[in-house]
N, C-alpha and C positions, 0 to 999 in steps of 0.2 A: 424213769421210775419203774416202768414195766420190766425192762430187761434185767435190771439188777435188783429191784425191790421184791419181785415175786420169789426168786430163789431164797432170798433172805427171809421172806415171810414163811416159806415152807420149812426152812431150818428152825426158825423160832417156834413154829407151831408143832412140828413133829420131833425135832431134836435128832433127826436121822440124816447122816451124810449121804447115804444111798438114795433116800427119797429126794434130797436136794439135787443130786445129779440127775435123777429121773425127771424131776420137775423142769430142770433146765432143758433136757431133751424134749419133753412134752411141749415146752414153750416154743421150740424151734421147728419141730416136725410139722405142725399145722401151718407154720409160716411158709414152709416149702410148698405145701399144697396151695396156699393162697397165691403164691407167685405164678402158679400154672394158669390162673384165671384173672389175677388182678390187672395185669397189663392189658388184656383184652377188654375187661370191663371198663377200664379208664379210657381206652381208645374209643369205645362205643358210646359211653354215657357221659364223658367229660370229667375233668378233674374235680370241679367244685362239688358236684353231686356225690361222687364217691367219697371224697374227703369228709364231708359233713356227715354222711351216713355212717361211715366207719367210726368216727369219733363219738357220735351219739350212741351207737350200739355198745361201744366199749365202756362208756360211762354207765350204761344200764347194767351191763354184766358185773362191773366192779361194785356198784352200789348193792346189787343183789347179794354178792359175796360178803360185803361188809355187814349187811343185815343178818345173814345166816350165822356169821361168826359172833355177832353181838347178842344173838338170841339162842342160847344153847338148847332151849326147849323146841327149836324148830324141827328137830329130828334128823338133821343132816350132820354127820360127823365132821369135825373141823378138817381132818385130813382129806376127806372127800372134797370139801369146798375148795381148799387151796390147790389141790392137785388138778381139779377141774378148771380152776381159774387160769392156770398157766397156758393150756392150749387155746382157750377162747380168746384171751387177751393177745396172745401171739398172732393168731389168725387175723383178728380185726386190725391190729397195728400195721400189718403189712399192706393192707389196702390203702390206708391213709399215707403210708410211706411212699408207695408207688405213685400215688396221685401227686404228692408234693415233689417228688423227684422229676416227674414229667413236666410240671410247671417250671422247675429249675432248668430243665433242658431247653425249654422254649426261651427262657430269659437268656441263657448262654448263647443260643444261636442268634438271637437278636444283637448280642454284643460283639459278634464276629471274632476278630483276633484278640479281643480282650476277654474271651470266654473264661480263661483260667482265673481272672480276677472275680468274675461273677461266682464261679464255683468256690473260690476261697471264702467269699462272703457267706454263701449258703452253708458251707461246711462249718464256718465259724458260728453260725446260728445253731447248727446241730451240736457242736461241741459245747456251746454255752449251756444248752439244755442238759448235756451229759455231765457238765460240771456241777450243776445243782441237783439233778435227779437222784443219783446214787446217794449223795450225802443227805438229802432231804428224806429219802426213803429210810435210811438207817436211823436217822435221828427220830423220825416219827414212830418207827417201829420200836425203838428203844424207850421212848418217853411217853408215847400216846397209845401204843398197842396196834394190832393189825387193823382195827376198824378205822383209827385215825389216818393211817397210811393210805388205806383204800379209799376213804372219802376224799382225801386230798388228790389222789390220782383221778378219781371220778370228776372232781371239780376242774382239774386241768384238761381233761377230755372234753367236758362241756364248753369250757372257754375256747378250746381250739375249734370246736364245731361252730361256735358263735362268731368267732373272728375269722373263720376260713374265707376263702375267695368266693365272691358272688358271681364271677363270670364263668362262662363255659368255654369249651373248645370252640375256636372260631368257626362260624358257619361257613360251609363250602370247602373246609379243609378235607382233602382226599382221605378216605378211610384207609385205603391200602389193605394189604393182607394183615391178619392178626393171628394171635395164637403162638404157642411155643415153637411150632415148626417154622413159622416165618421169622421169629426172633433168633432161633438157632441158625437158620440159613444166613441171616444178616451177620451174626457174630462170626461165623466161619469165613465170610467174605471179607472181613476186616482183620488182617493178620496182626497188626500192632495191638488192637484191642483184645484179640483172642489170647495173645501171649501174655499181656498184662493181667487179664482175668485168670489165666492159668497159674501164673506165679502167685497171685493173691489167694487163690483157692488153697494152695499148699500152706501159705503163711497163715491163713485164717484157722488152720488146724491148731496151730500153736496158740493163737489168740483165743479161740473157743475153749481150749483146754484150760487156759488160765482163768477165763471168765467163770467157767463152771466150777473150778477148783477153789477159787478164792474164798467163798463163804466157808468152805470146809477147813481150809488151811488157817484162815485168820481166826475164826470163831472156835472151831473144835481143836485144832492143833496148837495155835498160839495163845488161846484163851482170851482173845480180845472181844470187843463188843460188835454188834451189828453196825453201829455208827462207824467204827473203825474200818470195817469191811467196805462200807460205802465210801469212806474218805479216800481209799486207794483209787477208786475209779473217778472220783471227782478231781483228785490231783492229776490223774492221767489225762482227764479231759482238758484241764488247764494247760498241761504241757502240749497236748495235741493242738489246742487253739493257738498257742504261740508258734508251734511248728507250721501251722497252716499260713499264718501271717508271713513267716519267713519264707515259706515255699513260694508264695505268690511273687515276692520280690526276686527270689532266686531264679525262678523260671523266666522272668523278664530279662535277666542277665545271661543265664547259661543254658536255657532251654529245658524241655521236659525230661529227656533221658538222663542227663547228668544229675539233675535234682532227684529223680526217681531212684537212681542207683545209689546215691548217697543215703537217702532215706531208708532204702532196703538194708544197707550195711549197718546202719544204726539199729534198726529193728532186730536184725539177726544177732548182733553182739549182745543186745540187752536180753533177748530170750535165753541165750546160753547162760548169762549171768544169773537170771531169775531161777534157773534150774538148780543153782547152788546156793541160793539165798536161805538164811536160817533165822532171820529176825524180821520183825514187822517193819522196821525202818528200811531194811534192804528191799523188801517187797514193794514198799511205797515208792522209793526212789527209782528202782529198776523198771517197774511197770510203767511209771511216768515216762521214762526214757523210751521204752518200747513203743508206747502209744504216740509219742512224738514222731518216731519214725513212721508209724502207721498213718499218722496225719498227713505227712508229706506224700506217701504213696497214694492216699485217697484223693488228694488234689490232682495228681497225675491221672488217675483212673477216671475221675469225674470229668476232667477236661477232655480226655479222649472220647468219652461217651457223648458229650455235648457236641463235639466237632464232627464225629464220624458217623453217628447213627442217623439214618434218614428220618425226617420228622414224622412221616406217615406210618412208620413201624417203631417209633421210639418206645412206646409203652410196652410192646411185646418184647423187643430186644432188651430193654431195661429189666423186664421180669426174668428173662433167661440169665442175664449176667448176675442179678441178685440171687437167683436160685442156685447158681453154681457157687457163688461166694458164701452163701449161708449153709450149704450142705454139710460142711464140717462141724457145725455147732451142735446139732442133736447127737452126732457121733461122739463129740467131746463129753456131753452130758452122760451118755451111757458108759463111757470109759471111766469117768469119775465115780459113777455108781458101782462099777465092777472092781476098781483098783482100791486096795487098802489105803487109807490116808497117808500112812508112812511111806508108801511107794510112789506117791504122786510126783516127787522130784525126779525120779527116773523117767516117768512118762513125759514130763515137761522137757527133759534133756533130749529124748528121742524126737519129740515134736520140733525142737529147735534145730536139730540136724536136718529134718525134712524141710523146714522153712529155709534154711541156708541153701540147700540143693535146689529147691524150687525157684527162689528168687534169683539165684545165680544163673540158672538156665534161662529164665525169662529175660533178664536184662542183657545177657550175652547175645540172645537172638534179636532183641529190640535195637541193639546198637547198629545192626545192619539194615534196619528199616527206617524210612524217613519219618521224622516227627511231624504231626499235623501243623499246618501253617497257622 
């Protein structure tokens, strides 16, 4: 709801394609800053405490924004409220995300050779939320207005804080080194993980551009509703969820690299096709195929992380990998703000070419490296 709902909220409130792109960038830039400290904070203070604190603070921020939007006499312009909401929610969301991913890494290590199955289940949980979040955001915004959408988001945050884990990092676990330097050193020492992350950084340039551009393309260019824009990403999440289930079984039979290479080929082909789409149905179907390919790639990445990153620096190394993977998203938002809506198709085509080159280089190199046992 945060990732896709906030840009829709900005577009509905301001009617500006440029401000929507800027809001997308503002949502991601603080996330990059959060990653520089989130892993260290999780390593030092435990996953449960960080998770609950981040969710509770996010609920407070969102409720404050809902109140300001519902009371015009508060003296704060609506555009200021929604543009401030984007960076604050982005920053807090990443602390809860890193905490949850760290718990997932511990569960995967406990599963041993079945780690990819654990990662598939965890990714399935993520995709189920992604299936409902964008659609619910669009429907609430369309039928209940900004305040209704924000109150629902706050309720989900409070529920997460209440149902979050009650245990802390095991006592006596060695703290090890922490911080970005330790995480970067660890990543560089694991070639297979480094190449996989590098390929996905380039691929995420295309994904970020599509995420930032969809509200503008669907609502402003195609004349559809906010709910229709949300439906695209909900359908994509369903396709990704099915791909995750298939990837888990395929890895059992053929291994990580063949499955990853196939998923990469599907993603690249779909992105090239999206660049030439001109109807809502085409966008809906092609982005679903693209995100199915991304779902398979994500299973491979998460399995590598859980297998190869040492437990005592997991939070710090996870922060570095996520920092690298999310760096293209704010740049994509700024690009959407700068490019005229009619020229977005050309920008997507260029991003598709970069995606093809990056993933081809990554998997060509990964073929010569052993997959984790």
